[in-house]
C-alpha positions as CSV (number, residue, x, y, z in Angstrom):
1,A,6.3,18.5,0.4
2,G,5.2,21.3,2.8
3,T,2.4,21.5,5.2
4,I,-1.4,21.9,4.7
5,N,-3.4,23.1,7.8
6,Y,-7.2,22.6,7.4
7,S,-9.4,24.4,9.9
8,G,-12.8,24.6,8.2
9,T,-16.0,24.3,10.1
10,G,-17.5,21.7,7.8
11,A,-16.4,19.2,5.1
12,F,-13.7,20.0,2.5
13,N,-13.6,18.0,-0.7
14,Q,-12.4,18.4,-4.2
15,L,-14.1,17.5,-7.5
16,N,-13.8,13.7,-7.9
17,S,-12.4,14.0,-11.4
18,N,-9.2,15.7,-10.0
19,T,-6.3,14.2,-8.2
20,F,-4.5,15.2,-5.0
21,S,-1.1,13.9,-3.8
22,S,0.7,14.8,-0.5
23,S,4.3,13.9,0.5
24,G,4.2,16.6,3.1
25,T,2.0,16.9,6.3
26,L,-1.7,17.3,6.4
27,N,-2.9,18.8,9.7
28,I,-6.7,18.6,10.2
29,T,-7.4,20.9,13.2
30,S,-11.2,21.2,12.8
31,G,-13.9,19.9,10.5
32,I,-13.9,17.0,8.0
33,W,-11.4,16.2,5.3
34,D,-13.2,14.3,2.6
35,S,-10.9,12.1,0.5
36,Y,-13.1,12.4,-2.6
37,G,-11.8,11.4,-6.0
38,N,-8.2,10.1,-6.2
39,Q,-5.9,11.1,-3.3
40,A,-2.5,9.7,-2.5
41,F,-0.5,10.2,0.7
42,N,3.2,9.6,1.3
43,G,3.4,11.8,4.4
44,P,1.7,12.1,7.7
45,I,-1.9,13.0,8.4
46,V,-2.4,14.5,11.8
47,M,-5.9,14.9,13.2
48,S,-7.2,16.9,16.2
49,A,-9.9,15.8,18.6
50,G,-13.4,16.1,17.0
51,T,-12.1,16.0,13.4
52,Q,-12.8,13.4,10.7
53,F,-10.8,12.0,7.8
54,R,-13.5,10.5,5.6
55,V,-12.9,8.3,2.5
56,Q,-15.7,9.0,0.1
57,S,-17.1,7.3,-3.0
58,G,-15.9,8.1,-6.5
59,G,-12.2,7.3,-6.4
60,T,-9.2,5.7,-4.6
61,T,-7.4,6.9,-1.5
62,S,-3.9,5.6,-1.2
63,L,-2.0,5.5,2.0
64,N,1.4,4.8,0.6
65,A,4.8,4.1,2.1
66,G,5.8,7.0,4.3
67,S,2.2,7.8,5.2
68,S,0.9,7.7,8.8
69,I,-2.2,8.8,10.7
70,G,-1.6,10.5,14.0
71,G,-3.5,12.5,16.6
72,T,-7.1,11.6,17.4
73,G,-10.5,12.0,15.7
74,T,-12.6,9.7,13.5
75,F,-11.4,7.8,10.5
76,A,-14.4,6.8,8.3
77,L,-14.7,4.7,5.2
78,T,-18.0,5.7,3.6
79,G,-17.3,4.6,0.0
80,G,-14.7,4.3,-2.7
81,T,-11.5,2.3,-2.3
82,L,-8.8,2.7,0.4
83,N,-5.4,1.1,-0.3
84,Q,-3.3,1.1,2.8
85,V,0.4,0.0,2.5
86,P,2.1,0.6,5.9
87,A,1.0,-1.4,9.0
88,W,-1.4,0.6,11.1
89,S,-1.9,-0.2,14.8
90,I,-4.8,2.0,15.8
91,S,-4.8,3.3,19.3
92,T,-6.2,6.9,19.4
93,H,-8.8,7.1,16.6
94,T,-12.4,6.1,16.3
95,V,-12.9,4.0,13.1
96,Q,-16.2,3.6,11.2
97,I,-16.3,1.2,8.2
98,N,-19.7,1.9,6.5
99,S,-19.2,1.2,2.8
100,G,-16.5,0.9,0.2
101,V,-13.4,-1.4,0.0
102,W,-10.5,-1.3,2.5
103,N,-7.4,-3.1,1.1
104,T,-4.6,-3.5,3.6
105,T,-1.1,-4.6,2.7
106,G,0.7,-4.0,6.0
107,G,-2.2,-5.0,8.2
108,V,-4.6,-3.2,10.6
109,T,-4.8,-3.7,14.4
110,F,-7.8,-2.4,16.3
111,G,-6.2,-1.7,19.7
112,N,-5.9,0.3,22.9
113,A,-9.1,-1.1,24.5
114,Q,-11.3,0.9,22.1
115,S,-14.5,0.0,20.2
116,Y,-14.6,0.0,16.4
117,T,-17.5,-0.4,14.0
118,W,-18.0,-2.4,10.8
119,S,-21.4,-1.5,9.3
120,G,-20.9,-2.4,5.7
121,G,-18.4,-2.6,2.8
122,T,-15.5,-4.9,2.1
123,L,-12.4,-5.8,4.1
124,A,-9.6,-7.2,1.9
125,G,-5.8,-7.4,1.5
126,A,-3.0,-9.7,2.5
127,G,-2.2,-7.9,5.7
128,G,-5.5,-8.8,7.4
129,F,-7.4,-7.1,10.3
130,T,-6.9,-7.9,14.0
131,V,-9.0,-7.0,17.0
132,A,-6.5,-6.7,19.9
133,I,-6.9,-8.0,23.4
134,G,-9.2,-5.7,25.3
135,S,-10.6,-4.0,22.2
136,S,-14.0,-4.7,20.5
137,L,-15.4,-4.7,17.0
138,V,-19.1,-4.0,16.6
139,V,-20.5,-5.7,13.4
140,N,-23.9,-4.3,12.5
141,N,-26.3,-2.8,9.9
142,A,-25.8,-4.0,6.3
143,A,-24.3,-7.0,4.5
144,K,-20.5,-7.1,4.4
145,T,-17.8,-8.8,2.4
146,L,-14.7,-10.4,4.0
147,N,-11.9,-11.1,1.5
148,T,-9.1,-11.3,4.1
149,T,-8.4,-12.7,7.5
150,L,-10.3,-11.1,10.4
151,T,-8.6,-12.2,13.7
152,N,-10.3,-11.7,17.0
153,N,-8.2,-11.6,20.2
154,G,-10.7,-9.3,22.0
155,T,-14.5,-9.1,21.6
156,M,-16.6,-9.1,18.4
157,A,-20.3,-8.4,18.6
158,W,-22.3,-9.3,15.5
159,S,-25.9,-8.1,15.5
160,A,-26.9,-7.5,11.9
161,G,-25.9,-7.9,8.2
162,G,-24.6,-11.1,6.7
163,I,-20.9,-11.8,6.1
164,S,-19.7,-13.4,2.8
165,G,-16.5,-13.6,0.9
166,S,-13.3,-15.6,0.3
167,G,-11.8,-14.6,3.7
168,S,-12.0,-16.1,7.2
169,I,-12.9,-15.2,10.7
170,Q,-10.4,-16.5,13.3
171,N,-11.6,-16.3,16.9
172,N,-8.4,-17.0,18.9
173,V,-7.8,-18.3,22.4
174,G,-9.1,-15.6,24.7
175,G,-11.3,-14.1,22.0
176,T,-15.1,-13.7,22.6
177,F,-17.4,-13.7,19.6
178,N,-21.0,-12.6,20.5
179,I,-23.5,-13.4,17.8
180,S,-27.1,-12.2,18.1
181,I,-28.0,-12.3,14.4
182,S,-30.0,-15.2,12.9
183,G,-30.8,-16.4,9.4
184,V,-30.1,-18.8,6.6
185,N,-26.6,-18.7,5.1
186,I,-26.0,-15.6,7.2
187,L,-22.3,-16.5,7.2
188,S,-20.7,-17.5,3.9
189,A,-17.1,-17.2,4.8
190,N,-14.7,-19.6,6.5
191,S,-14.4,-19.5,10.3
192,T,-12.4,-21.1,13.1
193,N,-12.9,-20.9,16.8
194,A,-10.4,-21.5,19.6
195,G,-12.0,-19.0,22.0
196,T,-15.6,-18.4,23.1
197,I,-18.7,-18.0,20.9
198,N,-21.9,-16.8,22.5
199,Y,-25.0,-17.2,20.4
200,S,-28.2,-15.4,21.4
201,G,-30.2,-15.1,18.2
202,T,-34.0,-15.6,18.1
203,G,-34.0,-18.2,15.3
204,A,-31.7,-20.5,13.5
205,F,-28.1,-19.5,12.6
206,N,-26.3,-21.4,9.8
207,Q,-23.4,-21.1,7.5
208,L,-23.4,-21.7,3.8
209,N,-22.3,-25.3,3.4
210,S,-20.0,-24.6,0.4
């Protein structure tokens, strides 16, 4: 339950057949901390500007009760499974969701008038994900799975990659959902709109009728 200070110039990761657990503090002052294999955190992770905490394929990363992510830098999900228990209201980090599964229990809020990116992978968990007023979520690149509620109070811009799953998109009053992707059954998840949807695709846009 002490302190680890990582100041490497590149990426640090451990063999994915091993486990790592931390109830103390992890300070990332430079470089990239790769959560590769099975890693569990019950204490704070503090990141400096220009650093990355990257969840990689090959295991499960658990942000358990008592964990928190502070500082600045980039938080990236590039594979594997992320289980996040505490609520996380993001205000100082860049977030990139490229692949893998993010399960949230406490919920995630993309806030502080920043831009976040969902390029692939799965969003899941009872807590749901919320784009706050003034913030934006860029939805692009590959196909994605939504097995939770994605609530938009800010701006969502969807340009590529279909969305499927058992979850729902809720565009609330004051929310703006810009859609420039087109295709058959490009959306096969539930959706509701009480805000504004702007469609600018080059062809037909439709949602799976089931």
